[in-house]
C-alpha positions in Angstrom: -0.1 0.1 -0.2 1.4 3.7 -0.7 0.8 6.8 1.0 -3.0 7.3 -0.3 -4.5 6.4 2.7 -6.0 8.0 6.1 -5.0 5.8 9.5 -6.5 6.7 12.7 -5.9 5.1 16.1 -8.1 6.0 18.9 -8.2 5.7 22.8 -11.1 7.3 24.3 -9.4 6.8 27.6 -7.0 9.4 27.1 -9.2 11.3 24.1 -6.2 10.9 22.1 -6.2 10.2 18.1 -3.0 9.5 16.4 -3.6 9.5 12.8 -2.0 9.9 9.5 -3.6 11.5 6.2 -5.6 14.1 8.2 -4.6 17.5 7.3 -4.3 20.8 9.2 -7.0 21.8 6.4 -9.3 18.8 7.6 -9.0 20.1 11.4 -9.7 24.1 10.6 -12.4 22.5 8.6 -14.1 20.0 10.6 -14.0 21.8 13.9 -17.3 23.6 14.9 -15.4 26.4 16.2 -11.8 27.1 16.6 -9.7 28.0 19.3 -9.4 31.8 20.4 -6.0 31.4 21.9 -3.4 29.1 21.6 0.3 28.7 23.0 2.6 27.9 20.3 4.6 25.1 21.8 7.2 24.7 19.4 8.3 28.4 20.0 7.3 29.8 16.7 8.2 33.2 17.0 7.5 33.9 13.6 3.9 32.9 13.6 3.0 34.7 17.0 1.4 37.6 17.8 1.6 37.6 21.4 4.3 36.3 24.3 3.6 35.7 27.9 6.4 37.0 30.3 5.4 34.6 32.9 5.7 31.3 30.9 7.9 32.5 28.6 5.9 31.2 25.8 4.8 32.7 22.3 1.3 33.0 21.6 -0.9 33.3 19.0 -4.8 34.9 19.8 -7.8 35.6 17.1 -9.7 32.7 15.5 -8.9 34.1 12.4 -5.1 34.5 12.5 -5.1 30.8 14.3 -6.8 29.7 11.1 -4.5 31.4 8.9 -1.6 29.8 10.8 -2.8 26.6 10.3 -3.5 26.6 6.6 -0.3 28.2 6.3 3.0 25.6 5.0 0.6 22.3 5.3 3.8 20.2 6.0 5.1 22.2 8.5 5.5 20.9 12.3 2.5 22.5 14.2 2.3 22.3 18.0 -0.2 23.7 20.0 -2.5 23.7 23.2 -5.2 26.3 23.4 -6.3 28.4 26.8 -9.2 30.4 28.3 -7.0 33.8 28.7 -3.9 35.3 29.7 -4.6 34.9 33.7 -4.6 31.1 33.2 -1.0 31.4 31.9 0.2 33.8 34.6 -1.0 31.4 37.1 0.9 28.5 36.1 3.5 26.8 38.4 7.0 25.8 37.5 5.9 22.3 37.6 2.7 23.0 35.1 5.3 25.1 32.8 7.7 22.3 32.8 4.9 19.7 31.8 4.1 22.0 28.6 7.8 22.1 27.9 8.1 18.3 28.1 4.7 18.0 25.9 6.6 19.9 23.1 9.4 18.1 23.3 8.2 14.5 23.5 4.8 14.8 21.7 2.8 13.3 24.9 2.0 14.8 27.7 3.3 14.2 31.2 -0.1 13.6 32.7 -3.6 14.7 31.7 -4.1 16.3 28.5 -6.4 18.8 29.8 -5.3 21.6 32.7 -7.8 22.8 34.9 -6.3 26.2 34.8 -5.6 26.7 31.2 -9.4 25.2 30.3 -7.9 23.6 27.2 -10.1 21.9 24.6 -7.3 20.6 22.3 -4.0 19.7 22.0 -2.6 19.5 18.3 0.8 18.1 17.5 2.1 17.4 14.0 4.9 15.4 13.1 6.9 14.3 9.8 5.0 12.1 7.1 1.7 13.6 7.7 1.3 12.1 11.1 -0.6 14.0 13.9 -1.3 13.4 17.6 -4.3 15.6 18.9 -6.4 15.5 21.8 -10.1 16.7 22.3 -12.3 17.4 25.7 -15.2 16.4 23.6 -14.1 13.3 22.0 -16.9 13.6 19.3 -15.2 16.5 18.0 -13.0 14.6 16.0 -16.0 13.0 13.7 -16.6 15.7 11.8 -12.9 16.3 11.2 -12.6 12.8 10.0 -15.3 13.3 8.0 -14.2 16.3 5.9 -11.1 14.0 5.7 -12.7 10.8 4.0 -14.8 13.4 1.7 -11.7 15.4 0.6 -9.8 11.7 -0.4 -12.8 10.5 -2.2 -13.1 13.5 -4.1 -9.6 13.4 -4.8 -9.7 9.8 -6.5 -12.9 11.0 -8.3 -11.3 14.1 -9.8 -8.2 12.2 -10.9 -10.3 9.4 -12.6 -12.8 11.5 -14.3 -10.7 14.4 -15.3 -13.1 16.3 -18.0 -16.6 15.7 -15.7 -18.0 18.0 -13.2 -16.4 17.3 -9.7 -18.4 15.2 -7.3 -20.4 16.7 -4.4 -20.0 14.1 -1.7 -22.8 14.4 1.3 -21.7 13.9 4.8 -20.9 10.7 6.4 -23.9 9.9 8.9 -22.4 10.0 12.7 -23.5 6.8 13.5 -20.8 5.3 10.8 -18.4 7.9 11.8 -18.7 6.4 15.2 -18.4 2.8 14.0 -15.0 3.8 12.2 -13.7 5.6 15.3 -14.7 2.9 17.4 -13.1 0.4 15.5 -10.0 2.4 15.1 -9.1 1.6 18.7 -6.9 -1.1 17.4 -5.5 1.4 14.4 -8.1 1.7 11.0 -6.5 2.2 7.9 -9.0 3.6 5.0 -7.3 2.9 1.8 -8.0 5.2 -1.2 -5.1 3.5 -2.9 -7.0 0.2 -3.3 -10.6 1.9 -4.3 -13.0 0.0 -6.5 -15.7 1.1 -7.9 -18.6 -1.1 -9.2 -22.0 0.2 -10.3 -21.3 3.5 -9.5 -20.6 2.7 -5.8 -17.1 3.1 -4.8 -15.5 0.7 -2.3 -13.2 1.9 -0.2 -11.2 -1.0 2.0 -10.9 -0.9 5.5 -8.0 -2.5 6.6 -6.7 -3.2 10.8 -3.0 -4.0 12.0 -2.3 -7.5 12.9 -0.6 -5.9 15.8 -1.8 -2.7 17.1 1.0 -2.0 19.6 3.0 -2.1 16.2 1.4 1.1 14.6 4.2 3.8 14.6 6.7 0.9 13.6 4.6 0.1 10.8 3.9 3.7 9.3 7.5 4.6 9.9 8.7 1.6 7.8 6.0 1.8 5.5 5.4 -2.2 5.8 1.7 -1.5 6.0 0.8 -4.3 3.1 2.7 -7.2 5.5 1.2 -6.2 8.7 -2.4 -5.3 8.0 -6.0 -7.6 7.2 -9.0 -6.1 5.2 -11.8 -6.2 7.7 -14.5 -4.6 5.2 -15.9 -1.5 3.0 -16.5 1.7 3.5 -18.8 2.5 0.5 -20.4 5.5 -1.5 -23.3 5.3 -3.6 -23.0 8.0 -6.2 -26.9 7.1 -7.4 -28.4 7.8 -3.9 -25.5 9.9 -2.2 -25.1 7.9 0.6 -22.7 6.0 2.5 -22.5 2.1 3.9 -19.9 0.5 5.9 -19.7 -3.4 5.3 -17.7 -5.3 7.9 -16.3 -8.7 7.1 -18.0 -11.6 8.8 
C-alpha cells in the first residue's frame, strides 16, 4: 500500500487520536469552532502575535490568525495547546510550565492532557510524514474532522479518474457510521484510497486493521503496511443515492 490512505488510532480513555493522512485544513474545516487563544509549543516566534512573560511562551490569539497559521505551510510541524485567557497562563506553576515543555519535546502529555487552569479543549501536535497526535476534551469533536478528510480523499480520487467531468458532490457521512469507524479504530484502522474500486457507481474503500496494534508507529515509519494488516470491510459511497454504508467482513 502506498501513502494514499487515512490511518486513525483512537484512545478514548485519554481522548487521543493518532492519525496519518488528515491535514491541518481538515482540522480547520472539521471543527465547529477554532480556539481563540493558543500557546505555540514549538516556540514559533514568526507566527506569534503575543508573548507571555511569566511562562516565556509565544502565543497566537484571534480565530482568523489561528486559521491562517494552520492553513499556511501545511507540511510544517505545528504544536499547540489552547487556553482560556492570559490570567490562566500567569497562574501556571513552574511544574505546570515544565509539563508543557515536556509535551512540546516528547509529543505526549506528562499527565492528563486537559488542564484545570488553561481550560484547554484541544492539543494539536504534528510530526513528519503527515502524522498528527490530537486530543479532544469532547472526543466526538473528531468525528467531523474524519468526515471532512474522507470526503476530501474520495473527491481527489474521483477527480483524478474523471478529469473532464464535474467534481463529485459528496454528502456527509452519517454520525453513526463515523462512530463505528472511530470505535473500530481502537486497534488502528486504515481507510485505503489506494485500493479503491468502483462497481455499479458505488465506490468501495477498503477498511484495513493492524495485525498487531502495538506496532502502529513502527509499521507507519517503516512503510510495512501491506505485510502488517488485514482487510476487515469496505466503506462504500453510492453515487446514485448519495449515501454512505459500511460493510464489515463477517
